Steps between C-alpha positions, in 0.01 A plus 500: 500500500388856423456476121170481316393492137200523271409357161176647366386412150230667290483825698169670435392205288768582241701186408794716387526671842707288737689583818804331654648662811728427796511686831807464724401603852730622775445547875197275468270353236200730548574744217599238244191292581271803472657597168459152354135487606407846369732596213284358219186678622679836516646447153162411351348811660763731352494337157128576482568868562711520182421435135773236464437470128611858432860489615730250664614773740156482662578147621829624649312778678247248634783287638656799678163592649456139612821511704408836653142410590603160635765664719245750631258218587778310677559812710131528584411138562825380658546821702815631328722200568876528524513169315512513121533310176650526155262460206597383154224424253478404136171588332409401145238688300429421135845476334685701766684398816542741790726461802433718804761474775562657839794354692756232424286214378553456127346396170695363203372396157647235274487647148614251237737343752638828638446640849335844488465687830152642556576673829778681683571435869430802719802525727547802732854577380411520130532831315124512442389420853751663736420863405129447574579345837725791595254763370235346728730548800635146512840337487645190343694315769668167427313492166165523682240776531562648847713192565180289498364408159704336225270622221381853421152423365242283672144461615455571870800620706304805608760607754710595195214690330432766766605825331165683507594766244602253227280296265529123503730503195766698690503320834821329615331171414236520230254236379491650149642245255708521188291371210660341194307404188609238250329361192368151569631362171525131402871522595408533869519142634446546874533745787651438844367711789684436827606653830860588576562164667525361147719777362738484796611161369489535120509755220219580259681306228559197721136485600376527141738232374410268788128533424554465126707184543227346715232589244715332234514193728116491507452620858172676580523858639407396856774237497748755368425739788559220750826401328617863493434556869667171592804597294533845657417444867798493738583144594643596840554803723853532365395483131608838358375437146142394575209719610424534872195720435135426437450397137187549290493460124244503216573375150241614246538348153383698198368244252356753252242252372748215492502188713747448784639211295597750228685714755680186620604422143624855435711504818630148427604592147681813620681301769627244250620747235 
């Protein structure tokens, strides 16, 4: 098991600032574990360096700096490991939701019963990623960076960040995330943040409807995560539909001042219409 995760509420003493993140490690668990243990502290540091009340773009900039500074510290303290990790985080601040993602873990929001993607998987063969890899002197072989890595953005993986004339943003593999902002309106019911072991076995829409049906049936979020993982895990070595990968998942419900019982009732009513 090379995954890790973090749930950090009330960042900086602000009850509206909450962090939910998953880290899917590869070639070892060192980078994902380091990221989970240190991400919140880096984020809090960078948020303090911005006036976050002036513009929402300042929060996005703080998130990008968090990924970059965390990656630099991983290089220093773990001695530039060849191991690495994806990082997908959802951060709420006031009435805004931000998703910062590097790699192929994923975040999806349920907005009034609909699945809304908050992140895009970073695959080496995509039109956005392949030109950067090639410009840095790399190749995409068998849909992998240099035939090695199945994602094109990640923390760690310093053997694929060795072009000394290029900034970190332009390396074959970069830790710099995409950041998406969405209004945290009353229509947002919950967010799913999960590693690719989940998404290998279901679509965004299937995951949202599964969670919503369980909420309607009065399951608590922790129970729903357990039910989801049990439903998706491969039942045997020959099971081609289930997931054979590590699976980590966070479900964060947005109650917006309501009780969980009210969310149950809303989901139940929609299911019976």
